[in-house]
TIZAVO-575685 format. One record per atom (N, C-alpha, C, O): residue number from 1; residue in three letters; chain; atom name; x, y, z. Coordinates in pm, 1 decimal, decimal comma. Example, Ala and Ser with C-alpha at 12.3 -4.5 7.8 and 13.67 -1.06 7.14 Angstrom:
+-----+------+-----+------+----------+----------+----------+
: seq : type : mol : atom :       xx :       yy :       zz :
+-----+------+-----+------+----------+----------+----------+
:   1 :  Ala :   A :    N :   1319,0 :   -569,0 :    780,0 :
:   1 :  Ala :   A :   CA :   1230,0 :   -450,0 :    780,0 :
:   1 :  Ala :   A :    C :   1320,0 :   -330,0 :    780,0 :
:   1 :  Ala :   A :    O :   1423,6 :   -331,9 :    846,5 :
:   2 :  Ser :   A :    N :   1285,0 :   -225,0 :    708,0 :
:   2 :  Ser :   A :   CA :   1367,0 :   -106,0 :    714,0 :
:   2 :  Ser :   A :    C :   1290,0 :      3,0 :    787,0 :
:   2 :  Ser :   A :    O :   1340,9 :    113,8 :    803,9 :
+-----+------+-----+------+----------+----------+----------+
REM end
This chain:
+-----+------+-----+------+----------+----------+----------+
: seq : type : mol : atom :       xx :       yy :       zz :
+-----+------+-----+------+----------+----------+----------+
:   1 :  Unk :   A :    N :   1138,8 :    395,5 :   -746,7 :
:   1 :  Unk :   A :   CA :   1187,6 :    369,0 :   -588,9 :
:   1 :  Unk :   A :    C :   1337,0 :    336,0 :   -615,0 :
:   1 :  Unk :   A :    O :   1388,7 :    307,6 :   -723,0 :
:   2 :  Unk :   A :    N :   1398,0 :    346,4 :   -487,3 :
:   2 :  Unk :   A :   CA :   1544,6 :    349,2 :   -486,6 :
:   2 :  Unk :   A :    C :   1589,1 :    252,0 :   -415,4 :
:   2 :  Unk :   A :    O :   1578,2 :    134,4 :   -450,2 :
:   3 :  Unk :   A :    N :   1649,6 :    294,5 :   -297,1 :
:   3 :  Unk :   A :   CA :   1730,2 :    231,7 :   -190,1 :
:   3 :  Unk :   A :    C :   1614,7 :    126,3 :   -114,9 :
:   3 :  Unk :   A :    O :   1492,9 :    144,0 :   -115,2 :
:   4 :  Unk :   A :    N :   1688,7 :     12,7 :    -51,1 :
:   4 :  Unk :   A :   CA :   1594,2 :    -38,0 :     29,9 :
:   4 :  Unk :   A :    C :   1542,4 :     29,0 :    131,1 :
:   4 :  Unk :   A :    O :   1430,4 :    -14,3 :    158,3 :
:   5 :  Unk :   A :    N :   1580,6 :    127,0 :    206,7 :
:   5 :  Unk :   A :   CA :   1506,8 :    188,8 :    298,7 :
:   5 :  Unk :   A :    C :   1408,8 :    264,9 :    245,4 :
:   5 :  Unk :   A :    O :   1319,6 :    293,3 :    325,4 :
:   6 :  Unk :   A :    N :   1394,2 :    317,1 :    109,3 :
:   6 :  Unk :   A :   CA :   1287,6 :    399,0 :     32,0 :
:   6 :  Unk :   A :    C :   1183,1 :    280,7 :      9,0 :
:   6 :  Unk :   A :    O :   1062,9 :    307,6 :      8,1 :
:   7 :  Unk :   A :    N :   1221,1 :    168,9 :     -7,1 :
:   7 :  Unk :   A :   CA :   1134,2 :     84,6 :    -60,8 :
:   7 :  Unk :   A :    C :   1033,8 :     26,2 :     75,7 :
:   7 :  Unk :   A :    O :    911,1 :     15,9 :     75,6 :
:   8 :  Unk :   A :    N :   1120,2 :     -3,7 :    177,7 :
:   8 :  Unk :   A :   CA :   1090,0 :    -17,2 :    307,6 :
:   8 :  Unk :   A :    C :    954,5 :     83,3 :    353,7 :
:   8 :  Unk :   A :    O :    847,4 :     41,8 :    397,8 :
:   9 :  Unk :   A :    N :    991,7 :    221,0 :    330,5 :
:   9 :  Unk :   A :   CA :    917,8 :    329,5 :    387,6 :
:   9 :  Unk :   A :    C :    787,3 :    319,0 :    302,1 :
:   9 :  Unk :   A :    O :    679,3 :    344,2 :    355,5 :
:  10 :  Unk :   A :    N :    795,3 :    279,2 :    159,2 :
:  10 :  Unk :   A :   CA :    671,2 :    255,5 :     75,1 :
:  10 :  Unk :   A :    C :    589,0 :    164,6 :    132,5 :
:  10 :  Unk :   A :    O :    469,6 :    189,9 :    148,3 :
:  11 :  Unk :   A :    N :    655,7 :     23,3 :    178,3 :
:  11 :  Unk :   A :   CA :    566,5 :    -77,9 :    199,1 :
:  11 :  Unk :   A :    C :    514,7 :    -40,3 :    332,9 :
:  11 :  Unk :   A :    O :    398,8 :    -72,4 :    359,4 :
:  12 :  Unk :   A :    N :    592,7 :     29,8 :    429,3 :
:  12 :  Unk :   A :   CA :    512,0 :     74,4 :    576,0 :
:  12 :  Unk :   A :    C :    415,2 :    152,7 :    524,2 :
:  12 :  Unk :   A :    O :    310,1 :    124,3 :    581,6 :
:  13 :  Unk :   A :    N :    397,1 :    246,8 :    434,7 :
:  13 :  Unk :   A :   CA :    310,9 :    341,4 :    421,6 :
:  13 :  Unk :   A :    C :    174,5 :    251,1 :    389,6 :
:  13 :  Unk :   A :    O :     71,4 :    281,2 :    449,7 :
:  14 :  Unk :   A :    N :    174,0 :    149,6 :    302,8 :
:  14 :  Unk :   A :   CA :     92,6 :     74,0 :    215,5 :
:  14 :  Unk :   A :    C :     28,6 :    -27,7 :    388,1 :
:  14 :  Unk :   A :    O :    -84,0 :    -12,5 :    435,3 :
:  15 :  Unk :   A :    N :    111,3 :    -99,6 :    433,5 :
:  15 :  Unk :   A :   CA :     60,8 :   -166,6 :    554,0 :
:  15 :  Unk :   A :    C :     -1,9 :    -83,3 :    649,5 :
:  15 :  Unk :   A :    O :   -106,4 :   -131,8 :    692,9 :
:  16 :  Unk :   A :    N :     28,7 :     25,6 :    695,2 :
:  16 :  Unk :   A :   CA :    -38,2 :    102,7 :    793,5 :
:  16 :  Unk :   A :    C :   -164,2 :    167,3 :    724,0 :
:  16 :  Unk :   A :    O :   -269,2 :    171,2 :    788,0 :
:  17 :  Unk :   A :    N :   -158,7 :    218,1 :    596,6 :
:  17 :  Unk :   A :   CA :   -308,7 :    280,8 :    557,1 :
:  17 :  Unk :   A :    C :   -371,5 :    162,5 :    516,3 :
:  17 :  Unk :   A :    O :   -476,9 :    168,1 :    579,6 :
:  18 :  Unk :   A :    N :   -374,1 :     70,5 :    458,2 :
:  18 :  Unk :   A :   CA :   -445,0 :    -26,8 :    403,6 :
:  18 :  Unk :   A :    C :   -478,9 :   -150,2 :    505,2 :
:  18 :  Unk :   A :    O :   -591,9 :   -196,4 :    520,6 :
:  19 :  Unk :   A :    N :   -360,3 :   -195,4 :    572,1 :
:  19 :  Unk :   A :   CA :   -412,8 :   -331,4 :    641,2 :
:  19 :  Unk :   A :    C :   -363,4 :   -285,8 :    815,6 :
:  19 :  Unk :   A :    O :   -299,9 :   -363,4 :    886,9 :
:  20 :  Unk :   A :    N :   -408,1 :   -146,5 :    860,1 :
:  20 :  Unk :   A :   CA :   -404,0 :    -75,0 :   1007,7 :
:  20 :  Unk :   A :    C :   -304,2 :   -176,1 :   1091,2 :
:  20 :  Unk :   A :    O :   -321,0 :   -230,6 :   1200,3 :
:  21 :  Unk :   A :    N :   -173,0 :   -181,3 :    980,9 :
:  21 :  Unk :   A :   CA :    -51,6 :   -225,3 :   1115,0 :
:  21 :  Unk :   A :    C :      1,9 :   -124,1 :   1173,3 :
:  21 :  Unk :   A :    O :     -1,7 :    -12,7 :   1121,2 :
:  22 :  Unk :   A :    N :     60,0 :   -147,2 :   1291,2 :
:  22 :  Unk :   A :   CA :    119,6 :    -56,4 :   1378,0 :
:  22 :  Unk :   A :    C :    253,5 :    -22,9 :   1307,3 :
:  22 :  Unk :   A :    O :    333,7 :   -113,5 :   1284,8 :
:  23 :  Unk :   A :    N :    275,7 :     86,5 :   1277,0 :
:  23 :  Unk :   A :   CA :    406,4 :    119,7 :   1254,1 :
:  23 :  Unk :   A :    C :    515,2 :     67,4 :   1323,2 :
:  23 :  Unk :   A :    O :    603,2 :      7,4 :   1261,6 :
:  24 :  Unk :   A :    N :    520,9 :     86,3 :   1471,3 :
:  24 :  Unk :   A :   CA :    615,2 :     35,5 :   1549,2 :
:  24 :  Unk :   A :    C :    654,3 :   -122,5 :   1511,1 :
:  24 :  Unk :   A :    O :    770,1 :   -157,4 :   1533,6 :
:  25 :  Unk :   A :    N :    571,0 :   -207,8 :   1460,5 :
:  25 :  Unk :   A :   CA :    587,8 :   -347,6 :   1434,7 :
:  25 :  Unk :   A :    C :    633,0 :   -365,6 :   1311,0 :
:  25 :  Unk :   A :    O :    640,8 :   -478,4 :   1262,3 :
:  26 :  Unk :   A :    N :    669,6 :   -250,7 :   1242,7 :
:  26 :  Unk :   A :   CA :    700,8 :   -277,8 :   1078,4 :
:  26 :  Unk :   A :    C :    848,9 :   -293,9 :   1094,9 :
:  26 :  Unk :   A :    O :    903,2 :   -206,1 :   1027,9 :
:  27 :  Unk :   A :    N :    925,4 :   -359,3 :   1148,0 :
:  27 :  Unk :   A :   CA :   1078,2 :   -350,6 :   1136,5 :
:  27 :  Unk :   A :    C :   1112,9 :   -470,8 :   1020,1 :
:  27 :  Unk :   A :    O :   1033,6 :   -561,9 :    996,8 :
:  28 :  Unk :   A :    N :   1221,7 :   -458,6 :    963,0 :
:  28 :  Unk :   A :   CA :   1260,4 :   -531,4 :    854,9 :
:  28 :  Unk :   A :    C :   1231,6 :   -691,8 :    877,7 :
:  28 :  Unk :   A :    O :   1179,2 :   -760,9 :    790,4 :
:  29 :  Unk :   A :    N :   1269,1 :   -737,9 :    995,5 :
:  29 :  Unk :   A :   CA :   1264,5 :   -874,0 :   1040,5 :
:  29 :  Unk :   A :    C :   1111,2 :   -917,1 :   1068,1 :
:  29 :  Unk :   A :    O :   1087,7 :  -1035,3 :   1093,5 :
:  30 :  Unk :   A :    N :   1004,6 :   -820,2 :   1063,2 :
:  30 :  Unk :   A :   CA :    861,1 :   -857,8 :   1096,6 :
:  30 :  Unk :   A :    C :    813,4 :   -970,5 :   1013,8 :
:  30 :  Unk :   A :    O :    780,2 :   -944,5 :    898,1 :
:  31 :  Unk :   A :    N :    806,7 :  -1069,2 :   1048,7 :
:  31 :  Unk :   A :   CA :    726,1 :  -1187,6 :    977,6 :
:  31 :  Unk :   A :    C :    602,3 :  -1147,8 :    921,9 :
:  31 :  Unk :   A :    O :    523,8 :  -1120,3 :   1012,6 :
:  32 :  Unk :   A :    N :    552,6 :  -1133,5 :    808,4 :
:  32 :  Unk :   A :   CA :    421,3 :  -1120,6 :    733,6 :
:  32 :  Unk :   A :    C :    329,8 :  -1183,5 :    790,0 :
:  32 :  Unk :   A :    O :    238,3 :  -1115,1 :    835,9 :
:  33 :  Unk :   A :    N :    322,9 :  -1327,9 :    805,5 :
:  33 :  Unk :   A :   CA :    222,3 :  -1405,7 :    870,2 :
:  33 :  Unk :   A :    C :    199,3 :  -1414,0 :   1029,6 :
:  33 :  Unk :   A :    O :     87,4 :  -1410,6 :   1080,6 :
:  34 :  Unk :   A :    N :    317,2 :  -1425,2 :   1099,9 :
:  34 :  Unk :   A :   CA :    320,9 :  -1454,8 :   1233,5 :
:  34 :  Unk :   A :    C :    300,2 :  -1321,3 :   1318,9 :
:  34 :  Unk :   A :    O :    216,9 :  -1310,2 :   1408,8 :
:  35 :  Unk :   A :    N :    398,1 :  -1210,8 :   1272,7 :
:  35 :  Unk :   A :   CA :    415,1 :  -1088,4 :   1344,2 :
:  35 :  Unk :   A :    C :    303,9 :   -989,8 :   1298,2 :
:  35 :  Unk :   A :    O :    262,7 :   -914,6 :   1386,4 :
:  36 :  Unk :   A :    N :    252,0 :   -978,6 :   1182,5 :
:  36 :  Unk :   A :   CA :    181,1 :   -862,8 :   1107,4 :
:  36 :  Unk :   A :    C :     29,1 :   -936,2 :   1105,2 :
:  36 :  Unk :   A :    O :    -72,0 :   -866,0 :   1108,9 :
:  37 :  Unk :   A :    N :     22,0 :  -1074,3 :   1099,4 :
:  37 :  Unk :   A :   CA :   -105,1 :  -1124,6 :   1100,2 :
:  37 :  Unk :   A :    C :   -180,4 :  -1106,4 :    958,6 :
:  37 :  Unk :   A :    O :   -298,6 :  -1078,3 :    938,6 :
:  38 :  Unk :   A :    N :    -89,0 :  -1127,9 :    877,7 :
:  38 :  Unk :   A :   CA :   -150,0 :  -1115,7 :    734,0 :
:  38 :  Unk :   A :    C :   -181,2 :  -1250,9 :    665,7 :
:  38 :  Unk :   A :    O :   -106,2 :  -1348,4 :    671,4 :
:  39 :  Unk :   A :    N :   -272,4 :  -1247,8 :    615,6 :
:  39 :  Unk :   A :   CA :   -296,2 :  -1407,5 :    540,0 :
:  39 :  Unk :   A :    C :   -247,1 :  -1371,8 :    405,9 :
:  39 :  Unk :   A :    O :   -209,1 :  -1262,6 :    363,5 :
:  40 :  Unk :   A :    N :   -258,0 :  -1516,6 :    332,4 :
:  40 :  Unk :   A :   CA :   -236,9 :  -1514,4 :    182,2 :
:  40 :  Unk :   A :    C :   -301,4 :  -1405,6 :    110,0 :
:  40 :  Unk :   A :    O :   -237,4 :  -1329,9 :     37,1 :
:  41 :  Unk :   A :    N :   -416,0 :  -1397,3 :    127,2 :
:  41 :  Unk :   A :   CA :   -497,7 :  -1272,5 :     42,5 :
:  41 :  Unk :   A :    C :   -444,0 :  -1152,4 :     66,2 :
:  41 :  Unk :   A :    O :   -424,6 :  -1073,7 :    -26,5 :
:  42 :  Unk :   A :    N :   -412,0 :  -1122,0 :    198,7 :
:  42 :  Unk :   A :   CA :   -347,5 :   -994,6 :    230,6 :
:  42 :  Unk :   A :    C :   -217,2 :   -978,5 :    166,3 :
:  42 :  Unk :   A :    O :   -192,9 :   -870,3 :    113,0 :
:  43 :  Unk :   A :    N :   -132,4 :  -1069,7 :    164,4 :
:  43 :  Unk :   A :   CA :      6,8 :  -1062,0 :     84,8 :
:  43 :  Unk :   A :    C :    -17,2 :  -1047,8 :    -68,7 :
:  43 :  Unk :   A :    O :     67,9 :   -990,7 :   -137,0 :
:  44 :  Unk :   A :    N :   -134,8 :  -1100,1 :   -126,8 :
:  44 :  Unk :   A :   CA :   -150,4 :  -1073,7 :   -252,9 :
:  44 :  Unk :   A :    C :   -190,6 :   -925,4 :   -285,7 :
:  44 :  Unk :   A :    O :   -143,8 :   -845,2 :   -366,5 :
:  45 :  Unk :   A :    N :   -290,0 :   -916,7 :   -198,1 :
:  45 :  Unk :   A :   CA :   -336,4 :   -746,8 :   -207,3 :
:  45 :  Unk :   A :    C :   -217,4 :   -650,8 :   -180,4 :
:  45 :  Unk :   A :    O :   -234,4 :   -538,5 :   -227,9 :
:  46 :  Unk :   A :    N :   -113,2 :   -668,6 :   -121,3 :
:  46 :  Unk :   A :   CA :     -9,4 :   -600,0 :    -88,2 :
:  46 :  Unk :   A :    C :     80,6 :   -584,5 :   -214,9 :
:  46 :  Unk :   A :    O :    135,0 :   -478,6 :   -246,2 :
:  47 :  Unk :   A :    N :     90,7 :   -706,0 :   -287,1 :
:  47 :  Unk :   A :   CA :    172,2 :   -721,7 :   -395,2 :
:  47 :  Unk :   A :    C :     99,1 :   -610,4 :   -519,6 :
:  47 :  Unk :   A :    O :    155,4 :   -527,3 :   -590,9 :
:  48 :  Unk :   A :    N :    -11,4 :   -639,2 :   -512,5 :
:  48 :  Unk :   A :   CA :    -89,3 :   -564,3 :   -635,2 :
:  48 :  Unk :   A :    C :    -90,4 :   -403,8 :   -597,2 :
:  48 :  Unk :   A :    O :    -96,6 :   -318,8 :   -686,0 :
:  49 :  Unk :   A :    N :    -84,2 :   -371,4 :   -463,3 :
:  49 :  Unk :   A :   CA :    -96,0 :   -227,2 :   -455,5 :
:  49 :  Unk :   A :    C :     49,4 :   -167,4 :   -463,4 :
:  49 :  Unk :   A :    O :     65,0 :    -49,0 :   -493,1 :
:  50 :  Unk :   A :    N :    161,9 :   -255,7 :   -434,8 :
:  50 :  Unk :   A :   CA :    285,8 :   -212,3 :   -449,9 :
:  50 :  Unk :   A :    C :    312,9 :   -196,6 :   -610,9 :
:  50 :  Unk :   A :    O :    365,6 :    -97,3 :   -661,1 :
:  51 :  Unk :   A :    N :    268,7 :   -309,6 :   -681,4 :
:  51 :  Unk :   A :   CA :    288,1 :   -299,3 :   -850,1 :
:  51 :  Unk :   A :    C :    207,8 :   -150,1 :   -874,0 :
:  51 :  Unk :   A :    O :    273,1 :    -54,4 :   -915,5 :
:  52 :  Unk :   A :    N :    116,3 :   -141,7 :   -855,8 :
:  52 :  Unk :   A :   CA :     46,0 :    -25,1 :   -892,8 :
:  52 :  Unk :   A :    C :    130,4 :    107,7 :   -846,5 :
:  52 :  Unk :   A :    O :    138,4 :    204,1 :   -922,7 :
:  53 :  Unk :   A :    N :    193,1 :    107,3 :   -717,0 :
:  53 :  Unk :   A :   CA :    269,1 :    223,9 :   -667,1 :
:  53 :  Unk :   A :    C :    389,8 :    243,1 :   -734,4 :
:  53 :  Unk :   A :    O :    438,6 :    355,4 :   -747,4 :
:  54 :  Unk :   A :    N :    453,6 :    118,4 :   -788,3 :
:  54 :  Unk :   A :   CA :    583,4 :    116,9 :   -836,9 :
:  54 :  Unk :   A :    C :    591,2 :     94,1 :   -986,0 :
:  54 :  Unk :   A :    O :    697,1 :    108,3 :  -1047,2 :
:  55 :  Unk :   A :    N :    492,2 :     63,2 :  -1036,5 :
:  55 :  Unk :   A :   CA :    471,7 :     47,9 :  -1186,7 :
:  55 :  Unk :   A :    C :    569,2 :    -85,5 :  -1234,8 :
:  55 :  Unk :   A :    O :    616,5 :   -103,3 :  -1347,0 :
:  56 :  Unk :   A :    N :    582,2 :   -163,6 :  -1127,4 :
:  56 :  Unk :   A :   CA :    678,4 :   -294,2 :  -1151,4 :
:  56 :  Unk :   A :    C :    593,0 :   -409,4 :  -1189,9 :
:  56 :  Unk :   A :    O :    473,4 :   -405,3 :  -1161,4 :
:  57 :  Unk :   A :    N :    633,8 :   -492,7 :  -1240,5 :
:  57 :  Unk :   A :   CA :    553,2 :   -634,8 :  -1269,2 :
:  57 :  Unk :   A :    C :    625,4 :   -730,9 :  -1175,6 :
:  57 :  Unk :   A :    O :    744,4 :   -761,9 :  -1182,2 :
:  58 :  Unk :   A :    N :    524,5 :   -778,0 :  -1077,0 :
:  58 :  Unk :   A :   CA :    579,4 :   -888,8 :   -978,1 :
:  58 :  Unk :   A :    C :    557,4 :  -1005,7 :  -1027,7 :
:  58 :  Unk :   A :    O :    446,4 :  -1003,4 :  -1080,8 :
:  59 :  Unk :   A :    N :    606,7 :  -1107,5 :  -1037,8 :
:  59 :  Unk :   A :   CA :    583,6 :  -1243,6 :  -1069,3 :
:  59 :  Unk :   A :    C :    557,3 :  -1310,0 :   -941,4 :
:  59 :  Unk :   A :    O :    611,8 :  -1266,2 :   -840,1 :
:  60 :  Unk :   A :    N :    476,7 :  -1414,6 :   -935,6 :
:  60 :  Unk :   A :   CA :    387,4 :  -1488,7 :   -835,1 :
:  60 :  Unk :   A :    C :    543,5 :  -1562,7 :   -765,8 :
:  60 :  Unk :   A :    O :    562,4 :  -1548,8 :   -644,9 :
:  61 :  Unk :   A :    N :    642,5 :  -1635,0 :   -846,3 :
:  61 :  Unk :   A :   CA :    758,2 :  -1689,7 :   -834,1 :
:  61 :  Unk :   A :    C :    852,4 :  -1613,2 :   -744,0 :
:  61 :  Unk :   A :    O :    923,6 :  -1676,1 :   -665,7 :
:  62 :  Unk :   A :    N :    857,9 :  -1458,7 :   -751,1 :
:  62 :  Unk :   A :   CA :    927,7 :  -1375,7 :   -684,9 :
:  62 :  Unk :   A :    C :    890,8 :  -1379,6 :   -551,0 :
:  62 :  Unk :   A :    O :    976,7 :  -1346,8 :   -469,2 :
:  63 :  Unk :   A :    N :    786,1 :  -1411,3 :   -513,8 :
:  63 :  Unk :   A :   CA :    742,8 :  -1402,9 :   -357,1 :
:  63 :  Unk :   A :    C :    749,1 :  -1528,1 :   -285,9 :
:  63 :  Unk :   A :    O :    742,6 :  -1532,4 :   -163,0 :
:  64 :  Unk :   A :    N :    763,7 :  -1647,5 :   -371,1 :
:  64 :  Unk :   A :   CA :    758,9 :  -1753,6 :   -279,0 :
:  64 :  Unk :   A :    C :    833,8 :  -1793,0 :   -166,5 :
:  64 :  Unk :   A :    O :    802,8 :  -1883,5 :    -89,0 :
:  65 :  Unk :   A :    N :    927,3 :  -1726,2 :   -161,0 :
:  65 :  Unk :   A :   CA :   1024,1 :  -1747,6 :    -38,3 :
:  65 :  Unk :   A :    C :   1024,1 :  -1632,9 :     59,2 :
:  65 :  Unk :   A :    O :   1106,4 :  -1629,0 :    150,7 :
:  66 :  Unk :   A :    N :    925,4 :  -1531,5 :     39,8 :
:  66 :  Unk :   A :   CA :    908,7 :  -1431,4 :     96,8 :
:  66 :  Unk :   A :    C :    848,3 :  -1448,7 :    249,5 :
:  66 :  Unk :   A :    O :    727,4 :  -1469,9 :    258,0 :
:  67 :  Unk :   A :    N :    932,2 :  -1440,0 :    379,0 :
:  67 :  Unk :   A :   CA :    859,3 :  -1441,1 :    504,3 :
:  67 :  Unk :   A :    C :    847,5 :  -1302,5 :    602,9 :
:  67 :  Unk :   A :    O :    766,1 :  -1276,4 :    691,5 :
:  68 :  Unk :   A :    N :    951,9 :  -1232,0 :    555,3 :
:  68 :  Unk :   A :   CA :    947,3 :  -1097,4 :    620,8 :
:  68 :  Unk :   A :    C :    921,6 :   -976,1 :    540,9 :
:  68 :  Unk :   A :    O :    919,8 :   -979,5 :    417,9 :
:  69 :  Unk :   A :    N :    900,5 :   -863,2 :    613,4 :
:  69 :  Unk :   A :   CA :    896,7 :   -717,1 :    567,7 :
:  69 :  Unk :   A :    C :   1052,5 :   -706,3 :    498,9 :
:  69 :  Unk :   A :    O :   1055,0 :   -672,5 :    380,6 :
:  70 :  Unk :   A :    N :   1133,9 :   -723,0 :    541,4 :
:  70 :  Unk :   A :   CA :   1266,6 :   -698,6 :    456,5 :
:  70 :  Unk :   A :    C :   1287,0 :   -777,8 :    318,9 :
:  70 :  Unk :   A :    O :   1353,8 :   -737,6 :    223,6 :
:  71 :  Unk :   A :    N :   1217,9 :   -895,5 :    327,0 :
:  71 :  Unk :   A :   CA :   1205,8 :  -1001,4 :    213,3 :
:  71 :  Unk :   A :    C :   1135,7 :   -935,8 :    113,7 :
:  71 :  Unk :   A :    O :   1187,4 :   -934,4 :      2,0 :
:  72 :  Unk :   A :    N :   1018,7 :   -875,9 :    131,5 :
:  72 :  Unk :   A :   CA :    943,5 :   -800,1 :     52,8 :
:  72 :  Unk :   A :    C :   1032,8 :   -681,8 :    -12,3 :
:  72 :  Unk :   A :    O :   1038,6 :   -671,2 :   -134,8 :
:  73 :  Unk :   A :    N :   1101,2 :   -594,5 :     72,1 :
:  73 :  Unk :   A :   CA :   1159,4 :   -477,5 :     27,6 :
:  73 :  Unk :   A :    C :   1268,2 :   -531,8 :    -57,2 :
:  73 :  Unk :   A :    O :   1285,0 :   -475,7 :   -165,5 :
:  74 :  Unk :   A :    N :   1359,8 :   -651,1 :    -20,2 :
:  74 :  Unk :   A :   CA :   1465,4 :   -689,5 :   -115,5 :
:  74 :  Unk :   A :    C :   1391,1 :   -730,5 :   -263,6 :
:  74 :  Unk :   A :    O :   1446,2 :   -693,4 :   -367,2 :
:  75 :  Unk :   A :    N :   1300,8 :   -785,8 :   -267,9 :
:  75 :  Unk :   A :   CA :   1227,0 :   -813,7 :   -386,7 :
:  75 :  Unk :   A :    C :   1214,2 :   -707,3 :   -481,1 :
:  75 :  Unk :   A :    O :   1254,2 :   -702,9 :   -597,5 :
:  76 :  Unk :   A :    N :   1143,5 :   -610,0 :   -404,2 :
:  76 :  Unk :   A :   CA :   1100,0 :   -474,7 :   -485,1 :
:  76 :  Unk :   A :    C :   1210,2 :   -410,7 :   -540,8 :
:  76 :  Unk :   A :    O :   1208,8 :   -371,4 :   -657,5 :
:  77 :  Unk :   A :    N :   1328,8 :   -393,8 :   -448,5 :
:  77 :  Unk :   A :   CA :   1440,6 :   -293,6 :   -467,3 :
:  77 :  Unk :   A :    C :   1515,7 :   -371,3 :   -594,7 :
:  77 :  Unk :   A :    O :   1561,6 :   -311,6 :   -692,0 :
:  78 :  Unk :   A :    N :   1519,2 :   -507,0 :   -576,5 :
:  78 :  Unk :   A :   CA :   1581,2 :   -580,2 :   -667,1 :
:  78 :  Unk :   A :    C :   1513,7 :   -582,4 :   -831,4 :
:  78 :  Unk :   A :    O :   1578,7 :   -581,7 :   -935,9 :
:  79 :  Unk :   A :    N :   1388,5 :   -584,6 :   -818,6 :
:  79 :  Unk :   A :   CA :   1321,3 :   -549,8 :   -976,7 :
:  79 :  Unk :   A :    C :   1310,0 :   -420,5 :   -992,0 :
:  79 :  Unk :   A :    O :   1285,4 :   -391,7 :  -1109,1 :
:  80 :  Unk :   A :    N :   1318,5 :   -324,5 :   -916,8 :
:  80 :  Unk :   A :   CA :   1334,9 :   -177,6 :   -926,7 :
:  80 :  Unk :   A :    C :   1485,1 :   -159,4 :  -1000,6 :
:  80 :  Unk :   A :    O :   1500,2 :    -99,4 :  -1107,0 :
:  81 :  Unk :   A :    N :   1583,2 :   -217,0 :   -930,6 :
:  81 :  Unk :   A :   CA :   1728,7 :   -192,9 :  -1001,0 :
:  81 :  Unk :   A :    C :   1722,0 :   -257,9 :  -1146,9 :
:  81 :  Unk :   A :    O :   1753,4 :   -194,7 :  -1247,7 :
:  82 :  Unk :   A :    N :   1683,0 :   -375,0 :  -1147,9 :
:  82 :  Unk :   A :   CA :   1678,1 :   -441,6 :  -1280,9 :
:  82 :  Unk :   A :    C :   1612,0 :   -374,7 :  -1362,4 :
:  82 :  Unk :   A :    O :   1681,2 :   -372,3 :  -1464,1 :
:  83 :  Unk :   A :    N :   1517,2 :   -317,0 :  -1380,4 :
:  83 :  Unk :   A :   CA :   1401,0 :   -248,4 :  -1447,1 :
:  83 :  Unk :   A :    C :   1460,6 :   -113,5 :  -1473,7 :
:  83 :  Unk :   A :    O :   1420,8 :    -54,5 :  -1574,1 :
:  84 :  Unk :   A :    N :   1552,2 :    -55,7 :  -1396,0 :
:  84 :  Unk :   A :   CA :   1585,3 :     88,5 :  -1410,7 :
:  84 :  Unk :   A :    C :   1501,7 :    167,7 :  -1362,6 :
:  84 :  Unk :   A :    O :   1508,0 :    282,9 :  -1405,6 :
:  85 :  Unk :   A :    N :   1411,2 :    140,8 :  -1273,8 :
:  85 :  Unk :   A :   CA :   1307,8 :    229,7 :  -1218,1 :
:  85 :  Unk :   A :    C :   1376,6 :    318,4 :  -1102,6 :
:  85 :  Unk :   A :    O :   1310,0 :    401,2 :  -1040,4 :
+-----+------+-----+------+----------+----------+----------+
REM end
């Protein structure tokens, strides 16, 4: 994965394909729980799918402060950059 926009696109693909989210609602400021109607189990499933897709190891503490789609992209982009992916 590369830029934050590329990461956002990958996350959007997972959300549309696996969680039946409406692509139009997947703006970076979309709140995972309130706007996208994900629950905590969905959030964990999203992380597992992103780990498989990116090959990155995401720790639980990396996701404690995540509230929006943009937050998820920031964490993944940051991990990707720090691991040289």
